[in-house]
N, C-alpha and C positions, 0 to 999 in steps of 0.2 A: 589497723589497730593503733592507738596512741597509748604511750606510756604515761601516766600522770605525774604530776609534779612530786607526789609521795615517793613513786617508784625511782624516778632519778634523783631525789635528794636522799633517799636510803642508799641507793649506790654509791654517790658522792661521798655520804657518811661513812660507809664501810671502806671506800677507797682511802679517803683521808685516814682514817684510823691506820689501815696497813701501812701507808707510806710515812708515816710519822711515828711509827713504832720505836720507842726508846728503851722498852721494858715498863715504862711507867704509864698510868693511866692518863689519858687525854681528856681533858674537859671539853664539854658541849660548847662552851663559850669559844675556844681555840678554833673549834672545827667549824662553828658557824661563822667565825670572823674569816679564816682561809678560805672557805666555801660560798662566803657571801649569801648565807642561808640564815633564816631567822631562827634564833635559839628556840623560841616557841614551837617552830615548826618541826624541827629536829627532836625537840621534847615529846612531841606527837607520835613521831616515828619510832623512836628507840624502843618503847615498851614491846612492840611486835617483834623486834629483832631481839631484844634481851630473852621474850618467852621462848622463841625458836631456839634459844641457846647460841646464838650467833656471837653474842656479847659478853665479856667479863666486865663486871662493875665494881666500884670501890668507893666507899662513902668518906666523907670528911674533908678537910682541908687540902688533901692531895688526891681528891677522889675524880673519878672520872670513868672513861671506857677504855676497852682494848678488845681485840678479837679474840674470841674464844679458841680458835684453831689457826694455823697459819693460812696465808694469802691463797696458797695454792687448793685449799679445800673449798673454797667459796667459788661457786659460779654466780654468774650475772643470773641466770636462770633462777638459782636457789631466793635470790634476794628479789627479783621482779616477782616470782610466784608469791613468795611472803606477803608482798605490799600490794600486788596488783590483782592477786587471785589467778584465776586461769589466763593463758596466754593464748586461747583458743580465740580465733578471728570471729566464729559465730558458734552459737550455743549447739546447733545441730551436729558439731564435729564431735560431741560427748556421745558415746553408744547408747542406743536406746532412748535418746530424747526426741529423736525426729521421726515421724510416723512415715515420712516419706523415704526414710533411710536407703531402702533397697530400689527405690525406682529415682533416685536423684542422681543427675549427672553431674550437677555443680557441687555436690559434696565432694567430689575429687579436688576441686579447687581448693575448698576451704582445707581439706585433709592437708593437702600440698603445701599450703600457706603455713598451717601450724606445725607441720614436719621441718620446714625450712627456718622457721622462726626458734624453734625448740633446738635444733641442730647448731644454729649460732649462739644462743644464750647459754647453751648448755657446755659448750667448748671453750668459753672465755672464762679464765679466772680472774679474781682479782690480782694474782702475781701477774698474769700476763696484760693488765692493764696497767701495773706499775711498770713494767718494761716498757710498754708503749710511751707512758707519761714521761719516763727517762729520756726518751729518743725526742719527745715534743719540746721539752724544757732546755735541751742542749744546745 
């Protein structure tokens, strides 16, 4: 399984908002500059994050974005599922999709991979990544 640029950049965008929260909205331009990501690409990702209720936005000269909730409330899994869709390694992990479901020994492998990935991404929050980043930058 590969996480697309969209998923990686959405996570970086959300983490940047969390790490640079000063109580004021943060512009897309400033995030793009810090993260070395195209503004236009971020502008394609932001609507999904906004529609999901992950962001607060403000318009005008002082406009921009901030997290709608504290960083502890966002998991990596939430952000990746929103941008990537399912994190299942193969479609047949989905119940009722595969006609061989009852007779497929390999299904066990795919289910275990999915559980392992889910366990990791659902247990790491933006707050965890903020702490980790502080250790990296010191």
